C-alpha positions as CSV (number, residue, x, y, z in Angstrom):
1,M,-137.8,41.2,221.9
2,S,-137.4,41.7,218.2
3,R,-139.4,44.9,218.4
4,K,-137.3,46.2,221.2
5,V,-134.3,45.7,219.3
6,D,-135.8,47.5,216.4
7,L,-136.7,50.4,218.6
8,Q,-133.3,50.6,220.0
9,K,-131.9,50.7,216.5
10,Q,-134.3,53.4,215.6
11,L,-133.4,55.3,218.7
12,K,-129.7,55.1,217.9
13,M,-130.4,56.2,214.4
14,A,-132.4,59.1,215.7
15,Q,-129.7,60.0,218.1
16,A,-127.2,59.8,215.4
17,Q,-129.3,62.0,213.1
18,I,-129.8,64.5,216.0
19,Q,-126.1,64.5,216.5
20,R,-125.5,65.1,212.8
21,L,-128.1,67.9,212.8
22,S,-126.5,69.4,215.9
23,E,-123.1,69.3,214.3
24,Q,-124.5,70.7,211.1
25,L,-126.2,73.5,213.0
26,I,-123.0,74.3,214.8
27,A,-121.0,74.4,211.5
28,E,-123.6,76.6,209.9
29,R,-123.5,79.0,212.9
30,E,-119.7,79.2,212.7
31,T,-120.1,79.9,208.9
32,V,-122.5,82.7,209.7
33,Q,-120.2,84.1,212.3
34,S,-117.3,84.0,209.8
35,I,-119.4,85.7,207.2
36,Q,-120.4,88.3,209.7
37,S,-116.8,88.8,210.7
38,Q,-115.7,89.1,207.0
39,L,-118.5,91.6,206.3
40,Q,-117.4,93.6,209.3
41,K,-113.9,93.7,208.1
42,Q,-115.0,94.7,204.7
43,L,-117.1,97.5,206.2
44,D,-114.2,98.6,208.3
45,H,-111.9,98.6,205.3
46,Q,-114.3,100.6,203.2
47,Q,-114.8,103.0,206.0
48,Q,-111.0,103.4,206.2
49,Q,-110.7,103.8,202.5
50,L,-113.4,106.4,202.6
51,A,-111.5,108.2,205.3
52,D,-108.2,107.9,203.4
53,L,-110.0,109.2,200.3
54,E,-111.4,112.1,202.1
55,A,-107.9,112.8,203.6
56,R,-106.3,112.6,200.1
57,E,-108.9,114.8,198.7
58,I,-108.1,117.4,201.3
59,T,-104.4,116.9,200.6
60,Y,-105.0,117.2,196.9
61,R,-107.2,120.2,197.3
62,Q,-104.5,121.8,199.5
63,Q,-101.8,120.9,197.0
64,F,-103.9,122.4,194.2
65,D,-105.0,125.5,196.1
66,C,-101.6,126.2,197.8
67,N,-99.3,125.2,194.9
68,P,-96.9,128.0,194.1
69,Q,-97.3,127.2,190.4
70,P,-100.4,128.4,188.5
71,M,-102.9,125.4,188.2
72,W,-106.4,125.0,186.9
73,I,-109.0,122.5,185.8
74,F,-110.9,122.9,182.6
75,D,-113.7,121.1,180.8
76,L,-112.4,119.1,177.8
77,E,-115.6,119.6,175.9
78,T,-116.3,123.4,176.5
79,L,-112.7,124.4,177.4
80,Q,-114.4,126.3,180.3
81,F,-112.3,127.0,183.4
82,L,-113.8,124.8,186.2
83,K,-111.3,125.6,189.0
84,V,-108.2,127.8,189.4
85,N,-105.7,128.2,192.3
86,D,-104.4,131.3,194.0
87,A,-101.1,131.2,192.1
88,A,-102.9,131.4,188.8
89,I,-104.9,134.4,190.0
90,A,-101.8,136.1,191.2
91,R,-99.7,135.5,188.1
92,Y,-102.3,136.1,185.4
93,G,-104.1,139.1,187.1
94,Y,-107.7,137.8,186.6
95,S,-110.0,137.4,189.5
96,R,-111.4,133.9,190.3
97,D,-114.8,134.9,188.9
98,E,-113.2,136.2,185.8
99,F,-111.3,133.0,185.3
100,L,-114.4,130.9,185.8
101,S,-116.2,132.9,183.1
102,M,-113.5,132.3,180.6
103,T,-112.1,129.4,178.5
104,I,-108.5,128.4,178.2
105,A,-108.6,129.9,174.6
106,D,-109.1,133.3,176.2
107,I,-105.6,133.4,177.7
108,R,-103.9,132.5,174.3
109,P,-103.0,134.8,171.5
110,P,-105.5,134.3,168.7
111,E,-102.9,132.8,166.4
112,D,-102.1,130.1,168.9
113,V,-105.8,128.9,169.3
114,P,-105.8,126.5,166.4
115,R,-102.8,124.7,167.9
116,L,-104.5,124.7,171.3
117,L,-107.7,123.0,169.8
118,A,-105.6,120.4,168.0
119,N,-103.8,119.6,171.3
120,V,-107.0,119.3,173.3
121,A,-108.6,117.1,170.6
122,Q,-105.8,114.4,171.0
123,V,-106.1,114.3,174.9
124,D,-107.1,110.8,175.9
125,S,-106.0,109.9,179.4
126,G,-103.0,110.1,181.7
127,L,-100.2,112.6,181.7
128,D,-99.8,115.1,178.8
129,Q,-96.5,117.1,178.6
130,A,-97.7,119.7,176.1
131,G,-94.5,121.8,176.1
132,I,-94.0,125.6,175.8
133,W,-97.0,127.9,175.1
134,R,-97.6,131.6,175.0
135,H,-100.2,132.9,177.5
136,C,-101.7,136.4,177.8
137,L,-101.8,138.2,181.2
138,R,-104.7,140.5,182.0
139,D,-102.4,143.5,181.4
140,G,-101.7,142.4,177.9
141,R,-98.2,141.1,178.4
142,L,-97.2,137.7,176.9
143,I,-95.4,135.1,179.0
144,Y,-94.0,131.7,178.0
145,V,-95.2,128.8,180.1
146,E,-94.4,125.0,180.2
147,I,-97.7,123.0,180.4
148,N,-98.0,119.7,182.1
149,S,-101.6,118.2,182.4
150,Y,-103.5,115.1,183.5
151,A,-106.9,113.9,182.2
152,I,-109.3,113.5,185.1
153,E,-113.0,113.4,185.9
154,F,-114.2,116.4,187.8
155,E,-117.7,116.8,189.1
156,G,-118.9,114.3,186.5
157,R,-117.2,115.9,183.6
158,R,-114.2,115.0,181.4
159,A,-111.6,117.5,182.5
160,E,-107.9,118.3,182.4
161,L,-105.8,119.2,185.5
162,V,-103.2,121.7,184.3
163,M,-100.0,123.1,185.9
164,A,-98.4,126.1,184.1
165,Q,-94.7,126.9,184.9
166,D,-93.6,130.4,183.9
167,V,-90.4,129.9,181.8
168,T,-90.3,133.4,180.3
169,E,-87.0,134.4,182.0
170,R,-85.5,131.0,181.5
171,R,-86.4,131.1,177.8
172,Q,-84.9,134.6,177.5
173,A,-81.9,133.4,179.4
174,Q,-81.6,130.5,176.9
175,I,-81.9,132.9,174.0
176,D,-79.3,135.2,175.5
177,L,-77.1,132.3,176.3
178,A,-77.4,131.1,172.7
179,V,-76.4,134.5,171.4
180,L,-73.6,134.7,174.0
181,N,-72.4,131.3,172.9
182,Q,-72.3,132.4,169.3
183,E,-70.4,135.5,170.3
184,L,-68.1,133.4,172.5
185,E,-67.5,130.9,169.7
186,K,-66.6,133.8,167.4
187,Q,-64.3,135.3,170.1
188,V,-62.7,132.0,170.7
189,I,-62.0,131.7,166.9
190,D,-60.7,135.2,166.7
191,R,-58.8,134.8,170.0
192,T,-57.3,131.5,168.8
193,A,-56.1,133.2,165.6
194,A,-54.8,136.2,167.5
195,L,-53.0,133.9,170.0
196,A,-51.4,132.0,167.1
197,A,-50.2,135.3,165.6
198,S,-49.2,136.5,169.0
199,E,-47.3,133.3,169.7
200,A,-45.5,133.7,166.4
201,R,-44.6,137.3,167.2
202,L,-43.6,136.3,170.7
203,N,-41.3,133.6,169.4
204,L,-39.8,136.1,166.9
205,L,-39.4,138.6,169.7
206,L,-37.8,136.1,172.1
207,N,-35.3,135.0,169.5
208,A,-34.5,138.4,168.1
209,N,-34.7,140.6,171.2
210,P,-31.4,141.2,173.0
211,A,-33.3,141.3,176.3
212,I,-33.5,137.8,178.0
213,L,-37.0,137.0,179.2
214,Y,-37.5,134.6,182.1
215,S,-39.9,133.4,184.8
216,C,-39.2,131.8,188.2
217,E,-40.9,130.7,191.4
218,P,-41.6,133.4,194.0
219,H,-40.2,131.5,196.9
220,G,-37.4,129.1,198.0
221,D,-34.4,129.1,195.6
222,Y,-36.4,131.1,193.0
223,T,-36.2,128.1,190.7
224,C,-36.3,129.2,187.0
225,T,-39.2,127.9,185.0
226,F,-38.6,129.7,181.7
227,F,-35.7,131.4,179.9
228,S,-35.6,132.6,176.3
229,K,-33.0,130.9,174.2
230,N,-30.7,134.0,174.0
231,V,-29.7,133.4,177.6
232,E,-27.0,131.1,176.2
233,T,-25.3,134.1,174.6
234,L,-25.2,135.9,177.9
235,L,-24.3,133.2,180.4
236,G,-23.2,130.2,178.2
237,Y,-26.0,127.9,179.5
238,T,-28.9,126.6,177.5
239,P,-32.4,127.0,179.1
240,E,-32.6,123.2,179.6
241,E,-29.4,123.3,181.6
242,I,-30.7,126.1,183.8
243,Y,-34.0,124.3,184.5
244,A,-32.0,121.3,185.8
245,I,-30.4,123.5,188.5
246,S,-33.0,124.6,191.1
247,D,-30.8,127.3,192.6
248,F,-29.1,128.4,189.4
249,W,-29.6,132.1,190.0
250,L,-28.5,132.0,193.6
251,Q,-25.4,130.0,192.7
252,R,-24.2,132.5,190.1
253,L,-24.8,135.8,192.0
254,H,-21.5,137.6,192.6
255,P,-20.6,137.2,196.2
256,D,-20.2,141.0,196.6
257,E,-23.7,141.5,195.2
258,A,-25.7,138.7,196.8
259,A,-26.4,140.3,200.2
260,R,-27.5,143.6,198.6
261,V,-29.7,142.0,195.9
262,L,-31.4,139.6,198.3
263,A,-32.1,142.5,200.7
264,E,-34.0,144.3,198.0
265,I,-36.2,141.2,197.0
266,P,-38.9,142.0,199.7
267,D,-39.6,145.3,197.8
268,L,-40.8,143.1,194.9
269,F,-43.4,141.5,197.1
270,E,-44.5,144.9,198.5
271,Y,-44.6,147.0,195.3
272,G,-45.0,144.3,192.6
273,I,-42.0,145.5,190.6
274,L,-38.2,145.7,191.2
275,K,-35.2,146.9,189.2
276,L,-31.8,145.6,190.0
277,E,-28.2,145.7,188.7
278,Y,-25.8,143.0,189.7
279,R,-23.2,140.6,188.4
280,L,-23.8,137.0,187.3
281,R,-21.1,134.3,186.7
282,H,-20.7,133.1,183.2
283,R,-20.1,129.5,182.4
284,D,-16.4,130.3,181.8
285,D,-16.3,131.9,185.3
286,H,-16.1,135.6,184.2
287,Y,-18.8,137.9,185.5
288,V,-21.4,139.8,183.5
289,W,-23.1,143.0,184.7
290,V,-26.9,142.7,184.1
291,Y,-29.9,145.0,184.5
292,D,-32.8,142.9,185.8
293,E,-36.4,144.2,185.9
294,L,-38.8,141.9,187.8
295,T,-42.6,141.9,188.0
296,L,-44.6,139.8,190.5
297,L,-47.8,138.1,189.3
298,H,-50.5,137.1,191.8
299,D,-53.2,134.5,191.6
300,N,-56.9,135.2,191.9
301,V,-56.8,135.3,195.7
302,G,-53.8,137.6,195.8
303,Q,-51.1,135.1,196.5
304,P,-47.7,135.3,194.7
305,L,-47.9,133.1,191.7
306,K,-44.9,133.7,189.5
307,I,-42.0,136.2,188.9
308,F,-41.5,137.4,185.4
309,G,-38.6,139.6,184.3
310,F,-36.1,140.5,181.6
311,V,-32.4,140.7,181.8
312,T,-30.1,142.8,179.6
313,D,-26.3,142.9,179.5
314,V,-25.1,146.3,180.8
315,S,-21.4,145.4,181.0
316,D,-20.5,148.0,178.4
317,R,-22.4,150.7,180.3
318,K,-20.8,149.7,183.5
319,K,-17.4,149.9,181.8
320,A,-18.3,153.3,180.5
321,E,-19.3,154.5,183.9
322,S,-15.9,153.4,185.2
323,Q,-14.3,155.3,182.5
324,I,-16.4,158.3,183.3
325,K,-15.1,158.2,186.9
326,Q,-11.6,158.3,185.4
327,L,-12.5,161.4,183.5
328,L,-13.1,163.4,186.7
329,T,-9.7,165.0,186.2
330,T,-10.9,166.3,182.9
331,I,-14.1,167.5,184.5
332,E,-12.0,169.3,187.1
333,N,-10.5,171.5,184.4
334,A,-13.9,172.2,182.6
335,I,-14.9,175.7,181.8
336,D,-18.4,175.3,183.2
337,G,-19.0,174.8,186.8
338,I,-19.8,171.2,187.7
339,G,-21.2,170.1,191.0
340,I,-22.3,166.6,192.1
341,T,-24.8,166.1,195.0
342,Q,-26.1,163.0,196.7
343,N,-29.1,163.3,198.9
344,N,-29.0,167.1,198.2
345,I,-25.4,167.3,199.7
346,F,-22.4,168.3,197.7
347,I,-20.0,165.5,197.3
348,Y,-17.9,167.1,194.5
349,A,-17.4,170.5,192.9
350,N,-14.8,171.3,190.2
351,R,-12.6,174.3,190.2
352,A,-14.8,176.4,187.9
353,Q,-17.8,175.7,190.3
354,L,-15.8,176.8,193.3
355,D,-14.4,179.9,191.6
356,M,-17.9,180.8,190.3
357,F,-19.3,180.9,193.8
358,G,-16.2,181.9,195.8
359,Y,-16.0,178.8,198.0
360,S,-13.1,176.5,198.7
361,A,-13.6,172.7,198.3
362,D,-13.6,172.3,202.1
363,E,-16.2,175.0,202.5
364,L,-18.6,173.6,199.9
365,I,-18.3,169.8,200.1
366,G,-20.7,168.4,202.6
367,Q,-23.0,171.5,202.4
368,P,-26.6,171.4,201.0
369,W,-27.2,172.9,197.6
370,I,-29.5,175.5,199.0
371,I,-26.6,177.6,200.3
372,L,-26.0,178.8,196.8
373,Y,-29.4,180.5,196.5
374,S,-31.6,182.9,198.4
375,A,-34.6,181.6,200.3
376,E,-36.9,183.0,197.6
377,E,-35.0,181.3,194.8
378,V,-34.9,178.0,196.7
379,A,-38.7,178.1,197.1
380,R,-39.1,178.8,193.4
381,L,-36.7,176.0,192.4
382,E,-38.5,173.5,194.7
383,R,-41.8,174.6,193.2
384,E,-40.9,174.7,189.6
385,A,-37.7,172.7,189.0
386,V,-37.6,169.8,191.5
387,P,-41.0,168.2,190.4
388,V,-39.8,168.2,186.8
389,F,-36.4,166.8,187.8
390,I,-37.9,164.0,189.9
391,R,-40.3,163.1,187.0
392,D,-37.9,163.3,184.1
393,G,-34.5,162.9,185.7
394,Y,-33.4,166.1,184.0
395,W,-34.0,169.9,184.3
396,L,-32.6,172.9,182.5
397,G,-33.3,176.4,183.4
398,E,-32.1,179.8,184.7
399,T,-31.7,180.9,188.3
400,I,-30.3,183.8,190.3
401,A,-27.4,182.3,192.2
402,T,-25.7,183.8,195.3
403,R,-21.9,183.8,195.8
404,K,-20.3,183.4,199.2
405,D,-19.8,187.2,199.5
406,G,-23.6,187.7,198.9
407,T,-23.4,189.0,195.4
408,T,-25.7,187.5,192.8
409,F,-25.4,186.5,189.2
410,N,-27.6,185.0,186.5
411,Q,-27.0,181.3,186.3
412,E,-27.9,178.7,183.6
413,L,-28.3,175.4,185.5
414,S,-28.7,171.9,184.1
415,L,-29.4,169.0,186.4
416,T,-29.1,165.3,185.4
417,L,-29.9,162.3,187.6
418,S,-27.3,159.5,187.0
419,D,-28.0,155.8,187.1
420,D,-26.3,155.5,190.6
421,G,-28.7,158.2,192.1
422,V,-26.4,161.2,192.2
423,T,-27.3,164.6,190.7
424,I,-24.9,166.2,188.3
425,G,-25.3,170.0,188.0
426,V,-23.6,172.1,185.3
427,S,-23.5,175.8,185.9
428,K,-22.9,178.7,183.6
429,N,-22.6,182.4,184.5
430,I,-24.9,183.9,181.9
431,S,-24.8,187.5,183.2
432,D,-23.1,188.6,180.0
433,R,-25.7,186.8,178.0
434,K,-28.5,188.5,179.9
435,Q,-27.0,191.8,178.9
436,V,-27.0,190.6,175.4
437,E,-30.7,189.7,175.8
438,I,-31.4,193.2,177.0
439,A,-29.6,194.4,173.9
440,L,-31.7,192.1,171.8
441,R,-34.9,193.6,173.3
442,D,-33.6,197.0,172.4
443,S,-32.8,195.6,169.0
444,E,-36.4,194.3,168.7
445,M,-37.7,197.8,169.4
446,R,-35.4,199.1,166.7
447,Y,-36.8,196.3,164.5
448,I,-40.3,197.5,165.2
449,T,-39.3,201.1,164.3
450,L,-37.6,199.8,161.1
451,A,-40.7,197.8,160.2
452,K,-42.7,201.0,160.4
453,T,-40.3,203.0,158.3
454,A,-38.8,200.4,155.8
455,P,-39.8,200.9,152.1
456,V,-41.0,197.3,151.9
457,G,-44.0,195.4,153.1
458,I,-43.2,193.5,156.3
459,F,-45.4,190.7,157.8
460,R,-45.3,188.1,160.6
461,F,-47.1,184.8,160.8
462,D,-47.6,182.6,163.9
463,L,-46.7,178.9,163.7
464,E,-50.2,178.0,162.5
465,G,-49.8,180.2,159.5
466,N,-52.1,183.0,160.7
467,C,-51.0,186.6,159.9
468,I,-50.5,188.5,163.1
469,Y,-48.8,191.7,161.8
470,V,-48.3,193.9,158.7
471,N,-46.6,197.3,158.4
472,E,-47.8,200.4,156.7
473,D,-46.0,199.7,153.4
474,W,-48.0,196.4,153.1
475,C,-51.1,198.4,153.4
476,K,-49.9,200.9,150.8
477,M,-48.9,198.1,148.4
478,T,-52.3,196.2,148.7
479,G,-54.6,199.1,149.3
480,K,-56.0,197.3,152.3
481,P,-56.0,198.2,156.0
482,A,-53.8,196.2,158.4
483,S,-56.9,194.5,159.9
484,F,-57.6,192.9,156.5
485,A,-54.4,190.9,156.6
486,L,-55.1,189.1,159.9
487,N,-55.5,185.4,159.9
488,N,-55.8,184.1,156.3
489,Q,-57.7,187.1,154.8
490,W,-54.4,188.4,153.2
491,L,-54.8,185.7,150.5
492,E,-57.7,187.7,149.1
493,T,-55.2,190.4,148.1
494,L,-53.4,188.0,145.7
495,H,-54.2,187.7,142.0
496,P,-56.7,184.8,141.7
497,D,-54.3,183.0,139.3
498,D,-51.5,183.2,141.9
499,V,-53.3,182.0,145.0
500,T,-53.0,178.2,144.5
501,Y,-49.4,178.4,143.3
502,T,-48.4,180.6,146.2
503,Q,-50.0,178.3,148.8
504,M,-48.3,175.3,147.2
505,Q,-44.9,177.0,147.3
506,V,-45.4,177.8,151.0
507,Q,-46.4,174.3,151.8
508,Q,-43.4,172.8,150.1
509,W,-41.1,175.2,151.9
510,L,-42.7,174.3,155.3
511,L,-42.4,170.5,154.6
512,A,-38.8,170.9,153.6
513,N,-38.1,172.5,157.0
514,D,-34.4,172.9,156.1
515,G,-33.9,176.5,157.4
516,S,-33.7,177.9,153.9
517,L,-35.1,181.3,152.8
518,F,-38.5,181.2,151.2
519,Q,-38.6,183.2,148.0
520,N,-41.5,183.7,145.7
521,E,-42.9,186.2,143.1
522,A,-46.6,186.8,142.7
523,R,-49.1,189.6,141.9
524,I,-51.4,191.7,144.1
525,L,-54.7,192.6,142.5
526,R,-55.9,195.9,144.0
527,D,-59.5,196.9,144.2
528,D,-59.0,199.4,141.4
529,G,-57.9,196.6,139.0
530,S,-54.2,197.6,139.0
531,I,-51.6,194.9,139.5
532,V,-48.5,195.1,141.7
533,W,-45.8,192.5,141.2
534,F,-44.0,191.7,144.4
535,Y,-40.9,189.6,145.5
536,C,-41.5,187.8,148.8
537,Q,-38.9,186.6,151.2
538,M,-39.7,184.7,154.4
539,R,-37.7,183.0,157.2
540,T,-38.6,181.0,160.3
541,E,-38.5,183.3,163.4
542,M,-36.6,181.8,166.4
543,N,-36.6,182.7,170.1
544,A,-33.5,182.9,172.2
545,N,-33.5,179.2,172.7
546,G,-33.5,178.5,169.0
547,E,-37.1,177.3,169.0
548,P,-39.4,178.4,166.1
549,I,-42.0,180.9,167.2
550,G,-43.4,182.0,163.8
551,F,-42.4,183.4,160.4
552,V,-41.3,186.9,159.3
553,G,-41.0,188.2,155.8
554,S,-41.1,191.1,153.4
555,L,-42.7,192.1,150.2
556,T,-40.7,194.2,147.7
557,D,-42.5,196.0,144.9
558,I,-40.9,194.6,141.7
559,S,-43.4,195.9,139.2
560,D,-40.8,198.1,137.4
561,R,-38.4,195.1,137.2
562,K,-41.1,192.9,135.9
563,Q,-41.9,195.4,133.1
564,A,-38.2,195.4,132.2
565,E,-38.1,191.6,132.3
566,I,-41.1,191.4,130.0
567,A,-39.5,193.8,127.6
568,L,-36.2,191.9,127.8
569,Q,-38.1,188.6,127.2
570,N,-39.8,190.0,124.2
571,L,-36.4,191.1,122.8
572,S,-34.9,187.7,123.6
573,D,-37.8,185.9,121.9
574,R,-37.3,188.1,118.7
575,L,-33.5,187.4,118.9
576,T,-34.1,183.6,119.3
577,L,-36.5,183.7,116.3
578,A,-33.9,185.5,114.2
579,M,-31.1,183.1,115.3
580,E,-33.2,180.0,114.5
581,A,-34.2,181.5,111.1
582,G,-30.5,182.1,110.2
583,G,-29.3,178.7,111.4
584,Y,-27.1,180.2,114.2
585,G,-26.2,178.5,117.4
586,I,-25.0,180.3,120.6
587,W,-22.2,179.1,122.8
588,E,-20.4,180.5,125.8
589,W,-16.8,179.9,126.9
590,T,-15.7,180.9,130.4
591,L,-12.2,181.7,131.5
592,E,-12.2,178.4,133.4
593,H,-12.6,176.7,130.0
594,W,-16.2,175.6,130.6
595,L,-18.4,175.5,127.5
596,M,-22.1,176.1,127.4
597,W,-24.1,175.4,124.2
598,D,-27.7,176.1,123.2
599,D,-29.8,173.5,121.5
600,R,-28.9,174.8,118.0
601,V,-25.1,174.2,118.6
602,Y,-25.8,170.7,119.7
603,A,-27.9,170.2,116.5
604,I,-25.0,171.5,114.4
605,Y,-22.6,169.0,116.0
606,G,-25.3,166.3,115.6
607,L,-25.6,165.7,119.3
608,P,-28.7,165.4,121.6
609,N,-28.7,168.1,124.3
610,Q,-27.6,165.9,127.3
611,G,-24.9,168.2,128.6
612,Q,-22.1,166.1,127.1
613,I,-19.9,169.1,126.2
614,S,-18.8,170.9,129.4
615,K,-15.0,171.4,129.1
616,Y,-12.9,172.9,126.3
617,E,-11.2,169.6,125.9
618,D,-14.5,167.9,125.2
619,W,-15.2,170.2,122.3
620,R,-11.6,169.7,120.9
621,V,-12.4,166.0,120.2
622,F,-14.9,167.0,117.6
623,V,-12.6,169.3,115.6
624,H,-10.8,167.8,112.5
625,P,-7.2,167.0,113.4
626,D,-5.9,169.1,110.4
627,D,-8.0,172.1,111.6
628,I,-7.1,172.1,115.3
629,A,-4.2,174.5,114.9
630,Q,-6.2,176.8,112.8
631,A,-9.2,176.7,115.1
632,E,-7.1,177.3,118.2
633,G,-4.9,179.8,116.4
634,N,-7.7,182.0,115.1
635,A,-9.4,181.7,118.5
636,H,-7.0,184.2,120.0
637,I,-8.8,187.3,121.0
638,E,-8.3,190.4,118.8
639,E,-7.7,193.8,120.2
640,N,-11.3,194.8,119.7
641,G,-12.4,191.7,121.5
642,I,-13.8,189.9,118.5
643,F,-12.5,186.7,117.0
644,N,-13.5,184.7,113.9
645,S,-12.6,181.1,113.0
646,E,-13.6,178.5,110.4
647,F,-12.9,174.8,110.8
648,R,-14.3,171.3,110.2
649,I,-16.1,169.3,112.8
650,W,-16.9,165.6,113.0
651,Q,-20.5,164.7,113.5
652,T,-21.6,161.5,115.2
653,D,-22.9,160.1,111.9
654,G,-19.4,160.2,110.5
655,E,-19.8,163.3,108.3
656,W,-17.3,166.3,108.4
657,R,-18.9,169.7,108.2
658,W,-17.4,173.2,107.9
659,V,-18.5,175.7,110.5
660,Q,-17.8,179.3,111.2
661,S,-17.4,180.4,114.8
662,V,-17.6,184.1,115.7
663,G,-17.2,185.3,119.3
664,K,-17.1,188.5,121.3
665,V,-15.4,189.0,124.7
666,Q,-17.5,190.0,127.7
667,R,-15.9,192.3,130.2
668,D,-16.8,193.2,133.8
669,A,-17.2,196.6,135.3
670,N,-13.4,196.9,135.5
671,K,-13.0,195.9,131.8
672,N,-11.5,192.6,132.7
673,I,-12.4,189.6,130.6
674,S,-15.1,187.5,132.2
675,N,-16.0,185.1,129.4
676,S,-16.8,185.0,125.7
677,S,-19.9,184.1,123.7
678,T,-21.4,184.0,120.3
């Protein structure tokens, strides 16, 4: 029994052990299965990572090969190119084989290689933003590139992945922009200074100019946005008061002018400029006539932006125009024919105009101006006169006019366009003057004949000073042919010592331009060495209209007179020497009691020669009071025309001196006394 119990215990223990072993075996099998599952997952993950790596490698390879920017990989030890993309081949011009046989130093300028080596030496890992470098293309050109690189391992080597972005144009643009900025800064400085000066001038102009400048809106009530300060003088309102009234301009237009003025405003928007005359109401309610010139300013898309203009007071002119109308009665009685047309139709003709053409007022008024001329003359006027008249508002010329009875006459016609658009024509019958002109042409022919036969040298210059004509006597005087005188060659006939002086005299006369006669004396040096003295006279030559057309003059041979003058001068010099040696002075006394003294007489009286003595009464002050009667008594002319007088004179230093005055009467050709002298 006891053993059975032991066996049962052992059996239970065995069963329990088997149970534990079974449970342990089950647990270990689950562990193995778990390990197997984990290993499978790891294997699947590694396989997925390998697939992803292969996909990324393909992507990276595509990104490298297809990148639009040049890229390459180089060995950090040898600097050898290991791989290049298509963009690098296209940009640098090297083939792939050429690239792979080169180092990165081969695409640098030699002077940049030391910097390159220093940069490569400091490469460690990660991103390297190396900045701007110079690279050489295969054709020798230099470009600027921005280098970004990344240290990698490539095929078991330490390598660098490089992307080169061409910044040549950007760098040049930056340089150009920097230069432009400098220029702009200078321009801004200069412009600022100019604007400051311009603003100062503008303020001065606005304050001093009688014209009133303004601006206003181009729509609605045309609200004023600016007025120069002088508007207060014209209208009695300050600019600030005007700004406060939006429809200021419309309110102050004269009722009789408003409709007309507003009807013309559209022309401003069509043509960009408009000129108006109208009346504005002053602050004290009287009206002022103004001239208004408007200009329309557009914005950058062509829309009206602002109206600018200036206004001037034309009240005085309007008043004058009114007075002119009142003077029509006077015009009616004018000697010259006066006709007024509007739109080419006569609206007025004075009596002289009607009589000149043989029409009555009823026959001429309302008719076109062309009835006064033949068809040929009308065509000529429309071709020659009308364009000038339209352009200038004035024309003056000559025509062949036709009377009512068909006869013609020479007419001088002036046309003037008035401010109110009418044409005022003034006519003169110049048939008599034309006859005079014919006579003048005949006279010119006689002048030519005279020039050929006159015993003086005659010449003509054009307005530029070129000689265009000389006569035969000029040729005889100079010994040169007429062709020698043309242009400025005539100067070569003058004595060398007289050339500069003569040119200076001519220039001074031309600059004076006072219509005076040019006169000059000079010498001609002939080829044989002989000298001819000449007296030159020259005047400006005018045409029939009083306009200068050149210069005409003459040369008169005065060689004989010059010889006489030289002899007379020699005699005068000897006489002067004798007078000075004898202590004599010379005076002259005219019948008008004017006295003229030489330097010696002034010296005798102790006076400087400043022209103090001019009248007989001036001389009398210096005579001793006790000797006046004697001096004046003995001054009576003797029968033989000689008088002799002694008297005392007072000198300015207070000394009285005795002098003897001897004189002789000078008589004219009729033996009448002209003056006396000693």
